[in-house]
MARFI-105283 format. One record per atom (N, C-alpha, C): residue in one letter; z, x, y. Coordinates in steps of 0.02 Angstrom, whole numbers, plus 50000, padded with zeros to 5 digits. Each point is the difference from the previous one (the first is absolute). Last residue first. Layout:
AZXY ...
This chain:
R501235125951992 R499974998849909 R500035005949933 K500505001250290 K499465000949943 K500354996749927 G501165007550197 G499454992050023 G499525000349960 P501475018549974 P500234996750046 P499434995650002 F500055015249806 F499715002150079 F500384990750007 W500125018949751 W500164991250046 W499845002450099 A498875010449758 A500615001250032 A500204993250046 Q498715002349769 Q499675000250084 Q500705000950019 R499344995549755 R499895005150013 R499935000950078 R500224979049911 R499565000450025 R500095008950018 T501584987849870 T499514997449972 T499275001950058 A502205011449987 A499954999049935 A499284996149983 R500725005450230 R499705006449966 R500044998549937 K500604982950118 K499435001350020 K499865008749967 W502004991349966 W499584994849967 W499364999850017 Q501865013050117 Q499795000849920 Q499624996449950 Q500564994650228 Q499525005349991 Q499655004149938 S500494975350027 S500565006850018 S499615003750009 P499814970549977 P499775007049979 P500375002550049 M499814977649886 M500575002550034 M499915006749997 L498934977949873 L500105007550010 L500165001150067 G500264980249784 G499865001350041 G500025008450050 P500044985849729 P500375002850053 P499525002050060 A499404981949827 A499985009250003 A500425002650051 E499934976449830 E500295003150039 E499825007050037 E499884984649800 E499475003350012 E499855000650065 F501804992649845 F499905005149990 F499375003450036 M501824980550048 M499445000049980 M499865007450017 D502214988750101 D499685001649939 D499584998249969 L500495013150197 L500024994549994 L499954999849914 S500585019950179 S500474996549912 S499764990650002 V499095017850154 V500514993950044 V500314997549927 K498785025550052 K499764993549972 K500704992850010 E499305023550116 E500184999649976 E499974992049996 G499545009550203 G499735003249941 G499995000449902 L501554991850231 L499315001250018 L499925005349936 G502384993850052 G499514996249932 G499285000350016 F501915007250118 F499924995950005 F499414993849946 R500445025249992 R500964996850006 R499794995650031 A498115009750041 A500064999649916 A500804999449975 M499395002050238 M499584993949967 M500005000649915 Y501035018150110 Y500304995750016 Y499814991849978 D498885021149962 D500824999149959 D500264996650016 H497945004350115 H499944999249929 H500604996049965 L500165011350207 L499454992349996 L500264997549940 R500145021750046 R500754998049989 R499784989850018 D498125015149949 D500505002349956 D500464993750010 I498504999250170 I499844999849930 I500524998649972 G500615003250249 G499565002049962 G500134997849942 L501164992650212 L500145002149927 L499535003549949 K499114996950223 K500455004449994 K500774999449947 H497894987150003 H500135005750001 H500125003750032 A500644978249977 A499625001249927 A499725009250008 L500754987650191 L500575000749938 L499995002749966 D498354995850111 D500185002750048 D500665004049978 Y498744977149948 Y499355007049969 Y500505009050030 F500904978050065 F500235003249923 F499455004549973 Y499834991050225 Y500605004049996 Y500315001849909 T497674990650075 T500235005549993 T500685005050026 D499494974049918 D499525005649951 D500155006750034 N501474976250045 N499705008450013 N499875003049956 S501044977349992 S499725003749963 S499565005250012 R501714985450143 R499284999849996 R499555003849948 M502344998349972 M499724993850014 M499414998350008 I500835022049976 I500034995549922 I499724995750025 A500065014250144 A499655000749991 A499924995449906 T501724997950192 T498934998950013 T499785000749960 Y502465008449952 Y499624993149980 Y499644997050025 M500035023750025 M500085000049937 M499874991949981 D499065004750224 D500505006949978 D499874996149900 V498335003750230 V500274996949953 V500585003149969 W497984997850230 W500555004749960 W500434993749949 G497544994250035 G500415003350059 G500465002449958 D498434988649886 D500664995450051 D500435006350045 G496934997049911 G500605001350017 G500524996250009 S497734996849939 S500225000750083 S500695002750030 R498984992449777 R499865003850037 R500095004650074 N501194990849772 N499664993650085 N500035008550011 W500405004349819 W499304994249976 W500114994050058 N499985027849979 N500544994449995 N499584995250001 R498885023749939 R499974993850054 R500534994649980 Y499225030650006 Y500294993049925 Y500374993250045 K498195021150066 K500374994950019 K500344993649927 H499105027750060 H499874994449950 H500534996750027 D499795023650053 D499564997450031 D499954989649980 Y501835023549961 Y499414995449972 Y499944994950042 N501595015750026 N499575003450003 N499534997849963 P502164987349985 P500015005350022 P499135003749977 L500214975549971 L500365006049971 L499885005650054 E499794974450071 E499735005649981 E500295003149971 Y499944972250044 Y500445003249982 Y499375007350001 Y499944974050124 Y499735004549939 Y500625006649995 G500204982750181 G499624995749944 G499725006849962 P501765005950157 P499164999450035 P499614995649970 D502625005449970 D499564996849976 D499314999850044 F502465017249980 F499304994450050 F499765000449949 V502795002149927 V499025002650009 V499674996550027 R502885003249985 R499404996750000 R499445001649997 N502575001049898 N499795002550016 N499074997050004 G502244991149914 G499764998250082 G499665005950017 A500614994949820 A500104995949973 A499364999950104 T500065022349865 T500554996850034 T499774992749993 T499145023449862 T499714996650046 T500804994750008 V499685017449822 V499415000650037 V499894995650098 G501835000849796 G500274999750069 G499025003550038 S500314990049776 S500205006849998 S500035003950065 D500204975849948 D500295004549968 D499925007249991 L498764987150154 L500584997950008 L500585002449951 G497885000049986 G500015004750048 G500664999450010 A499384988149804 A499805005850006 A500245003550041 I500144974850040 I500445003449972 I500135008549971 A497864991450097 A500655000250051 A500614999449979 V498174999049818 V499965004350064 V500325000350036 E500374980749903 E499985003849937 E499975008850051 P499124981850117 P500875001849975 P500145004149964 K497704997849999 K500205001050085 K500794998249999 V498314993349814 V500485006849985 V500335001350066 T498734981949984 T500464997149982 T500475005449981 S497554999150095 S500625000950046 S500864999749974 G497945005649831 G500034999950082 G500425001950016 P499375001149756 P500324994950038 P500184998250064 A497765005649861 A500535005350004 A500354995850049 Y499244999949755 Y499534996350059 Y500575004950043 L498944998649738 L500605001050037 L499894998050059 G499574989249757 G499864999550067 G500675005050033 R500384993149775 R499815001750014 R499365004950080 L501614976449941 L500175009249988 L499785004849996 V499194981450095 V500534999250024 V500475007049968 R497504993249938 R500205003350105 R500774999649992 N498695000649766 N500634996950025 N500165004950085 F497354996449847 F500675005450041 F500654992750018 L498284993249897 L500275000349939 L500515006450059 P498064989550113 P500504995250009 P500585000249918 R498035012650157 R500545004449960 R500494991649981 D497785001850128 D500824996350051 D500325001949932 I497925005749947 I500035004650055 I500714996250037 S499434997149746 S499824996550066 S500435004350043 D499995006349760 D499525005050050 D499984994350077 R501504992049805 R500075007350022 R499495003050046 L499734976649930 L500675002150025 L500255006950014 A498094995049875 A499854997050086 A500605000350037 A499955007749759 A499605004650064 A499934999850058 Y501174984449851 Y500355003450027 Y499685008250029 Q498774980849882 Q500634999150058 Q500335003750041 K498395005149817 K499884999050054 K500284998550077 F500905005049778 F499695004350026 F499714999150060 S501924979749919 S499235005949963 S499685005450052 I502424990549935 I499725000650059 I499265001749985 G502474991649863 G499605002149996 G499195000850055 K501934985749987 K499554999149905 K499665008949997 V501434996550210 V500474997049959 V499415000549907 F499115006550242 F500285006249958 F500314996349936 L499254984650165 L499375006649962 L500225001649970 N501534991350139 N500014995349944 N499275003549952 P500575005550247 P500585003449923 P499724996449950 D498555003450215 D500484989849955 D500175005849955 F499925012150251 F499514998849953 F500354994249969 S499835011450242 S500534998449959 S499455001649953 P499935009450263 P500004994349932 P500385001149947 N501245004650154 N499414994650000 N499395007449985 S502944994649928 S499355007550014 S499474993750006 V502774996750038 V499164998150003 V499565005850016 M502884989949967 M499505005049983 M499234998049977 A502704989950103 A499084996649976 A499705006450010 L502474998350017 L499884994349968 L499094998550004 V502155020949947 V499334998250012 V499504992349998 D502745012350060 D499544995349953 D499645002450029 G501645007350105 G499655004249986 G499174995949947 N502264990550157 N500115006149903 N499355001149972 G500094987750227 G500685001949984 G500185004049950 P497764995150069 P500115007550069 P500844997849972 D498044992649846 D500365000550018 D500535003150035 L497285001949991 L500645002549980 L500554994850002 V497015001749948 V500515000750058 V500954997049977 V497225011449978 V500495002449984 V500554993950027 V497215002849975 V500464998650037 V500715000549957 A497155012350022 A500764998049959 A500494996550060 G497175002449970 G500435004350051 G500834996749944 R497084991450070 R500355005649934 R500595003050067 R498714976550049 R500305006550024 R500255004049946 D499404975650028 D499845005549959 D500025007350003 G501874984150063 G499424998050013 G499465003949937 L502655000350090 L499435005049980 L499154997849998 A501794985150022 A500185002050065 A499455010249997 H500164985849804 H499804995350052 H500095004750068 E501305006549839 E499425000649968 E499464998050060 A502144997050011 A500045008050026 A498895001649993 A501124979249949 A499825000250024 A499975006850056 L500254996349771 L499524996550026 L500024998150048 Q501785008549923 Q499645005949991 Q499224995650030 L501934988150035 L500115004450019 L499195006349995 H500664985549859 H500004995150065 H499915006150045 A500615004249790 A499445001049989 A499754996850059 D501805018849994 D499994991250012 D499244996249989 L501925021149895 L499494997750005 L499654992150003 S501775011949886 S500155001750073 S499434997150060 L500454998249719 L499804999950043 L500074999850038 T500764993649764 T499644999250065 T500145005050034 I499624995849716 I500265005050076 I500054996350057 N500344997649707 N499564996550069 N500365004650066 K499835007449731 K500424995650065 K499705001750054 G499214998249734 G500135003750041 G500324996050064 P499984989149744 P499795002250045 P500105004650069 V500465000649706 V500465001050101 V499554997750046 P499474993649712 P500035006250059 P500194999450063 D500664989049730 D499674999350082 D499965008350034 K500094995949722 K500115000650071 K499885000750038 H499864995649725 H499994998350094 H500165001450024 N499345000649742 N500555000750055 N499575000150040 L499014993149782 L500635004449958 L500265000950086 V497934986349945 V500165002950065 V500755001249967 R497514996149874 R500564994950019 R500295004850030 M498025004749953 M500294994749918 M500464995250049 V497715015550108 V500764997749985 V500294995349956 R498005016849980 R500064991750010 R500785000150001 G498605019749902 G500505002150065 G500014991750044 Q499095005149781 Q499675001950035 Q500094999850078 A501255000849789 A499885003049989 A499244999950066 N502044986250090 N499875003549917 N499795004350006 T502164995150152 T499044998650012 T499845002749910 E502444992450153 E499765004249943 E499164998450023 V501585005050211 V499614995849963 V499705002449924 E501785003950254 E499965002049929 E499644996149965 E500085001950281 E499964996749907 E500035002149951 Y500745006250284 Y499795001949941 Y499964993249972 G500315009250263 G500294996449943 G499575003749940 V500395012050264 V499694998449937 V500484996449966 Q500505000650215 Q500265004849972 Q499424995949937 G499615003050300 G500554997849939 G499745004449942 H499125002550234 H499514999149913 H500484995849957 L500615007450234 L499374994649990 L499784999549922 E501765017750075 E500124992150013 E499534994249969 N499065024650022 N500764997649930 N500184992750002 E498365004750151 E499834998749952 E500545001249941 Y499825002050260 Y500604996149979 Y499775002349908 F498625010650148 F500545002050021 F500604996249955 R497784992449983 R499985006249968 R500945001550003 E499104979550101 E500015001449965 E500075006749941 I500104998650252 I500554998949947 I499874999049918 G498005013650097 G500844996650034 G500374996549974 T497935007049835 T500205002150078 T500374996250009 K499424999749779 K499735004150036 K500235002050082 G501234985649733 G499705001650080 G499875005850054 I499384988749750 I500405004050011 I500015000850087 S498944987849733 S499895000550097 S500915004349996 Q499604991949781 Q499395001350018 Q499755004150092 T502064995649763 T499705000350063 T499294998950026 G501055002649771 G499884993850025 G499894999650066 R501705015949960 R499495001549939 R499754991750017 Y501565014050146 Y499234999050006 Y499534997149948 Q502115008749961 Q500224993850038 Q499444996650027 T499865017249850 T500194995349963 T500144995050054 S499205019950076 S499204998749928 S500674993049984 D500315012250241 D500275000949914 D499444994649959 L498795016450184 L500644993550009 L500255001149938 V498455015150045 V500615002750023 V500364991149991 K497895002349929 K500275006849977 K500554999250010 A498734982650088 A500035000249926 A500465003249988 E498715003350223 E500734995449970 E500505000649962 K497875007149989 K500105007850033 K501004995049994 E497914987249932 E500615003749965 E500395007350042 N499954976250102 N499315004249963 N500385003849936 I500564975250089 I500365004950003 I499495003649967 R499454980950180 R500255000949933 R499935006649993 G500844988750214 G499235001549966 G500315002149923 V500974988650270 V500365002849911 V499285000749984 Y500875000550259 Y499694999049950 Y500285000849936 G501004997150263 G499585005849951 G499394995549945 V501774995750227 V500054997449924 V499675007049956 S499595003050213 S500575001150012 S500164996449902 H498084999450092 H499875009049997 H500864999349998 A498684979149964 A499885004549982 A500105006149978 F500424978250125 F500735005449961 F499555004049950 H498674984550103 H500334999350059 H500755006749976 E497984992849874 E499865007050035 E500584998750043 A500634982549824 A499235004550010 A500255007050034 L501294977649962 L499765000850060 L499445008050000 P500904992649774 P499924994150045 P499554998750052 Y500295016649817 Y500155001150048 Y499844991550038 E500585009249726 E499414996050032 E500314999950072 R500175011249742 R500334999050056 R499314997350068 I500464991849711 I499885006550031 I499985001150070 F500794990849757 F500124997350051 F499665006250027 Q499174986249761 Q500265006850040 Q500444997750096 P498674991449709 P500394999050101 P500185004850000 E498085002049831 E500734997349993 E500205000050066 V497945003349811 V500004997550060 V500564995550010 E498935021649825 E500404991250014 E499985000150067 L498855015749772 L499884998050075 L500374993550029 G499625009449777 G500175006350021 G500314997150080 P497794992449874 P500785001849972 P500095003950047 L498004983850025 L500445007450031 L500654999049980 R498354987849935 R499545005750003 R500595003650034 F500714978749982 F499815001449924 F499655006349998 Q500354989350206 Q500705003249955 Q499845002649947 N498644988450177 N499605005149943 N500585002449967 V500554984550170 V499394993449957 V499695006249927 A501815005550169 A500244993849968 A499434998449930 I499325014250170 I500375003749977 I500374994349936 L498744990750195 L499645006249954 L500175002349938 A501614987850176 A499454998449953 A499665002249940 I501165013750148 I500334994249993 I499734994249910 Q498655007950189 Q499935006049972 Q500834998349943 E499654984150178 E499404999249951 E499955008449955 E501684995050167 E500334995249931 E499054999949954 T500965024450112 T499824992050021 T500064994849929 L501535023250030 L499394999049992 L499754991050021 G501885020750034 G499784993650039 G499484998149974 V500085025049929 V500494996650025 V499694992750041 M499305016749760 M500044996650054 M500274994650046 L500625016449820 L499215002250000 L499784998450077 T502425005349858 T499744997750058 T499515003349992 V501215000949805 V499825002650043 V499554998650066 P502054995749769 P499494997550042 P499855007450049 E501425006649780 E500145000250085 E499054992150015 F500385013149765 F499964992150012 F500344998250065 P500325024049962 P499854998149974 P500304990750005 K500105016450216 K500254999349919 K499764995349956 R499085018150204 R500254989149975 R500245003349941 G498325011350201 G500535003549974 G500344993149968 R497515000150079 R500385002050041 R500714999349935 R497924991849968 R499945010449996 R500695000650029 L498794980750052 L500294997649897 L500305007850009 D499014997050212 D500554993949999 D500215002849937 K498055006250037 K500585004350037 K500544999749985 D498034987449898 D500305003749989 D500575003450011 F499404983550131 F500294999049943 F499905005049970 Q499125002350182 Q500445000250002 Q500284995449944 R497585003649975 R500695006450040 R500424999949980 R498894982050003 R499955000749947 R500425008449990 D499564990250223 D500504997249972 D500045000349920 D498295008550119 D500355003350030 D500894996849969 E497914992849928 E500045004049970 E500595004550026 G499874972650056 G499285007649992 G500485005449973 L499974972749916 L500445004950049 L499615006150001 N499924976349868 N499645004050067 N500205002450034 L501254991449833 L500164997450081 L499615001350025 V499475003149780 V500024990950014 V500215003350074 Q499725018349934 Q499274998949980 Q500334990350024 A501355016649954 A499655000850072 A499614995250038 L501304999049795 L500394999150043 L499525000950071 T499195008649786 T500054991949996 T500494997250086 D500065023249968 D499444997450030 D499644994149959 L502055005449970 L500125001850049 L499334998950034 T500335002049757 T500544993150025 T500124999250088 K499075020649884 K499574993449995 K500204992050003 A501475020550017 A499314999450056 A499734995849998 S501544999949862 S500394997750065 S499345003550019 D500424992549755 D499645004750049 D500004999450066 G501984988949896 G499425002949971 G499835004550008 A501674985550097 A499264998650023 A499605005549947 R502504998650022 R499524993949953 R499595002350021 E501075017950079 E499994999749934 E499924992249967 R499865005050248 R499605004449971 R500094998349907 T500504983850193 T500085003249944 T499755000049956 M499644993350285 M499995002649917 M500285003149976 T499734979350220 T500685005549959 T499345001349950 L499874987450267 L499385000549915 L500595006349978 D501024983550166 D499635005749988 D499874999749932 F500594980250208 F500035001749931 F499645007249983 S501744990350191 S499455003649997 S499934998249878 P501864988650248 P499675001749921 P499235003250006 K501705008350203 K499534993949971 K499825001849934 N501795010050216 N499605001649930 N499784991249969 D500665015050250 D500454993949943 D499344999849953 A500725010450252 A499715000449960 A500254999149924 L500904993350212 L499315007050027 L499635002049951 V501314975650070 V499795005649947 V499645004850022 V501644988450167 V499705000149962 V499625005649959 G502504998450092 G499564992949928 G499505002950001 N500855010550201 N500414993150011 N499434996449923 R499955024350030 R500604998750029 R499984990550012 D498415006649832 D500125002350065 D500655000049999 Y499095001449759 Y500144999250046 Y500045002850083 I499305003949727 I500015004050041 I500094992650059 L500395001949698 L499594998450072 L500525003450038 G499855008049731 G500414995750058 G499515000650071 R499094998649748 R500065006250045 R500574994150069 E500094997649737 E499664995650060 E499985006350045 P499845010449744 P500314996750038 P499794997150057 P499225002149768 P500035004950041 P500254995350038 I500095003349755 I499764995650039 I500225002150067 P499195013049753 P500514999450042 P500014990950072 L500045008049716 L499354996650033 L500554999850082 I500215007649738 I500445003650037 I499084996550064 H500314997349724 H499675004450068 H500564996850059 V499755001449700 V500334995850067 V499735006150068 R499065004349755 R500154992850015 R500284997250067 N499645024549979 N499424995349993 N499954992649972 N501805012650029 N499764997850064 N499314998949989 E501505003449819 E500284994050048 E499374998750067 S499685017149832 S499644992549985 S500264993950044 V500585024450013 V499554999050029 V499734993049974 A502135004049960 A499694999150079 A499444999750012 T501005006449776 T499994991050023 T499865000450067 Q499715020249920 Q499614995849983 Q500074993350015 Q501515015550031 Q499315000650046 Q499594993649975 D501955001449866 D500164998850098 D499344999350041 H500055008849770 H500104990650008 H499745000150069 Q499705020149892 Q499905000950045 Q500034989850021 L501045010749820 L499905004650015 L499715000050096 V499954984049798 V500585003450020 V500135002850071 Q497974988549934 Q500394995949974 Q500735003550036 L498235012549993 L499794993250042 L500674997050017 V500095018249852 V499885001350065 V500124996750045 Y500024993249762 Y500165004450011 Y500194999450082 L498034997649911 L500404992749986 L500884998950060 R498535022049933 R499614997350032 R500514991050040 G500475011449756 G500145004350077 G500094994650058 V499114991049838 V500474999049989 V500325004450045 L497905000849952 L500064993750041 L500625000750019 V499325018449886 V500065000050048 V499984994750020 A500385001849790 A500675002750044 A499544999050086 V498754991449859 V500424994049997 V500725003950036 L498095011749929 L499874998050054 L500574994150023 A500085016349798 A499915000650096 A500055001150055 L500004988949768 L500475000250023 L499965004450087 V498044994649885 V500314995850019 V500694999550031 L498895020749894 L499894998450056 L500064992550052 I500945007449794 I500285002850056 I499614998550047 A499174989849817 A500664997150045 A500385003050036 C497745007749932 C500124993650004 C500634997250029 A499865020549848 A499945000150083 A499744992650050 V500614997949782 V500625004350024 V499614999450089 L498264994749851 L500844992450015 L500475002950023 R498525015649923 R499694995350063 R500414995650019 R500355013749816 R500175003850036 R499814994750075 N499864989849792 N500485002850024 N500115000350041 V497864999449914 V500344996450036 V500814997550038 L499305018949868 L499224998750079 L500374993950032 H501065006249776 H500065001950038 H499505000450084 Q499574987949826 Q500425000150021 Q500245003350036 E498105006249896 E499984994550041 E500494996150037 K500125016649848 K499845001950057 K499884998550042 E500104991249809 E500995003850023 E499845003350044 H498084987349879 H500474996850023 H500935001650031 D497115010149950 D500725004150010 D500854994750021 K497344995949878 K500354999350037 K500635002650001 L497685008649858 L500734994549999 L500384999650081 P497205004049944 P500665002450012 P500454994549997 I497965003149841 I500304996150035 I500545001050024 P497765015849916 P500634999549958 P500274995450073 Q497385000049936 Q500655003350051 Q500874997149986 P497375001749826 P500694995750052 P500445004850036 M497685011749921 M500604997249970 M500404996150028 
């Protein structure tokens, strides 16, 4: 028998379609509500925040480093100058694959693995978005040409003119003027990030370090508008940097060279003072080194040669060396004897050419081996008689001698405008117990 043909339930199908339409409408309305709500949040509630983000993506502040102040001697001779240089910088946001770009750069310039690793180290330093990082300082004409020819392969890299430090008299003022070097990670953490934006170097030693705040100047800026690729479209605002202050020292370049000539090839130090006001006219530590090596970044090989040299050219003998004062302290010892009542100006001591401590047979020789006979304080100072002052120092005793010498500044810093200065040594019984864990014995150190 033929099967009955089922009839469609149009009413049921109509209800099903209506339910689906209602569900779709609800879903569409929900999506529209979510979209409207999100637009309300972005356009109304977060308007200021989103406007700032958009503006930051479009407008960038580019730092303009100030020109470093110059350093002169008392006669106007330039001791620290600035010279134009072409540096290679990289803006990582414009470079795309920065690692690939740096690999290409190393290949183009035929650089070694150490240089390539240094690039990565430079890029890891803290910086703000779209702030260029200096990779190389003082490019040669050949390097500039190679970069220009391969510019299409080096996105984000630019050759920019800058001023770098130059020391015209090189090693003659390395220990006094000092030098600048590239800012390291430790220094970058404590420096004012705003004031040093775009600055690559900082004073490391000497006058350059002590007067860093005065020499550095104040950073300027350019407010620029960029497109989506980070390319500058126009300059919105510009503020010129304030150059650092020039400094004139009391040093005399001609006298400095004369002092070096007098030392010759011998290791030593020479300091020339103006007796009228205490100005330092010359300050020589021999041998010296060329501070220009540190400006661009000294190589490990060059630094190792200076560090390991038997002549120790990096050691500042004027500020760090400890030397016996010799006969210069005799007038101070005489004053100590008079003020303490240990001796008088007319008190005489017999000088046979040497001095012996009581119950000791060791002879401490006078410079005049034949002796000066009976000498009083006037004769002792005039003749610089060692025997007289050996005797007077023994009568004073080490602690009383220490207290008087300290009042004259022995063992203290002389407050030079340099951080490297080390204090001298004026021993006492307390000092020996603390440092040597021994008692003080006359005639022994």
